[in-house]
N, C-alpha and C positions, 0 to 999 in steps of 0.2 A: 481456529479461524478462520476465512474466510481471505485468501491475498489477491493482491491486488500490484504490479508491478507498471510503474512508471519509468521509463526510460529518457530520463535528462538529469543532470547535474544543475541545473542548474533552480536553484530555489523560488527564483521568485514567479519565473516558469510554471512553476509546481503547482505553488502559490497560486494560480494567477488560474488555473485549472481542474485543482480542487472540487472543488460544489460540482463542476460537468462531469468530473469523472463517479465521484457517489450518486452522482445521479441516474446516468442513464451507462454503468458499470460494466465490461465486459462480459460475458461467459467464459466459463471455466474455458481455457487454450484459445479463447481465441483473440486476434490481435485487435484494435482497433486504432484510429488517429484523432486527440484531440490537440487543436490546437501546432498541427504539426508533430506532435507526439506521441512518439507509439505506445500505446497500454494493453497493457497483458493479461488477461487469468489465468493469476494464475494458482488458483482450486486454493485445495482447504492446507490450514500447514499447521504439527501440530504446538501445544503451548509452548513445546519443552525447543521449538525453532527459537521464539521467541528469545528467551532469555537466555539459551547458546551465544545468536549474535548481541546481545544485551553486556559480553562480557570479552566481545573485540572491543579493543581503543578505536579501531577504522572506524566503526560503526555509530552516529547518529539516532537515539532515540527519541521519537519526541510520541505526547502521547495529547488525547484532545478529551479528555476527560467525561466531556456533557456526553458523547454518543459512544465512548468505551472505546476507541479507535487508535487503534497506534502506528507509526510511522516507520519506516527503517529507513535510515539513508546513509548507502553504502555507494563510495564507485560512483557511477554515472547511474543510479538507482535508487528512485524509490521504491517502495514496499508499503503500503496501506493493507493493514490488519485488521480486518471489521467482525466483527464478533459474527456466530454462524447465526445463521436467520434460526435456526434449531433451538438454540440457545435462548434466542433472546425473546420467546414468542413463552 
């Protein structure tokens, strides 16, 4: 899965910029600013990463079923995990 990190702990702000981030995501190892929030292309993460994060009590896990997007929130970061394009084709 492709992972995008959004560096904020403000859920309302994250919700406001979520669609913008998905429309123009950063490339791997690229940082961009979206409404003053740093957004980073974190590259690919294995499915086991998501399972390990789900086990941690300090991690909030959200899923958008329609697009199969997983969102992990912990500390001051939201991680948007998208299905890899190769898997979606």
